[in-house]
C-alpha positions, 0 to 999 in steps of 0.5 A, spaced: 084 595 153 089 597 148 089 595 141 092 588 139 093 590 132 089 588 125 087 582 122 092 583 116 097 582 122 094 575 123 093 573 116 100 575 114 102 569 119 097 564 116 099 559 111 094 563 106 090 556 104 083 557 103 079 551 104 072 551 100 067 547 097 061 548 092 054 549 094 053 543 090 058 538 093 055 533 098 056 534 106 060 528 106 065 531 101 065 537 106 066 533 112 071 529 109 075 535 107 074 538 114 077 532 117 083 532 112 085 539 113 083 539 120 079 545 120 072 547 123 069 550 117 069 551 110 067 557 105 062 555 100 064 558 094 060 559 088 065 561 083 069 567 086 063 569 091 062 567 098 055 563 098 056 561 105 059 558 110 059 550 112 061 548 119 061 543 124 055 546 127 051 546 121 053 538 120 051 536 127 045 540 128 042 540 121 044 533 118 046 528 124 040 531 129 035 530 123 037 523 121 039 526 114 045 522 110 051 526 109 052 522 102 045 525 100 045 532 103 048 537 099 052 543 102 047 548 099 041 545 103 044 546 110 049 552 110 049 558 114 048 563 108 048 569 113 056 571 112 059 576 117 065 578 114 071 583 115 076 586 112 084 586 113 083 593 116 078 591 122 081 590 129 082 584 133 077 587 138 072 588 133 072 581 130 072 578 137 066 582 138 063 580 132 064 573 133 061 574 140 055 577 138 053 573 132 055 566 136 060 564 130 067 562 130 070 563 123 070 570 119 072 570 112 076 576 110 075 580 104 078 586 100 074 588 094 070 582 094 076 577 094 077 572 099 084 573 103 083 568 108 079 566 114 080 568 121 078 563 127 076 564 134 083 560 135 087 565 131 084 571 135 086 567 142 093 565 140 094 572 137 092 575 144 096 570 148 102 572 144 101 579 144 100 579 152 106 574 153 110 579 149 108 585 153 109 582 159 117 580 157 118 587 155 115 590 162 120 585 165 126 587 161 124 594 163 123 593 170 130 589 171 133 595 167 134 592 160 131 598 157 136 603 160 140 605 155 
């Protein structure tokens, strides 16, 4: 497979919004924000430090299935504390491999400890589809004589 680019390319096209909650907030507050922003995961931030990730999967498996109350359960009680992150220089391929190996759908992008954004599996898939479509168009133009100068 040829290189599909780096994460910095995807970040450059995203809006730059980083949605997060604090560990002491309730799960209800977190899922409310996720619904408002139409996202599947939130960073859990303690100040400027990533304390974990809260996802739809965390909610369904650790709250809903255990009969806990989302209005009484704190985010810090159920978050995924093992945070797999990448830098803007990581390749798309590397990120896909990390997501597959770790069975995760979201990767925080960090540089010098600072959060630059979050990349989802959907972001990667959309990037790959766009890249492949562009490559196909270029090949079609080349084959039809469009690149002959």
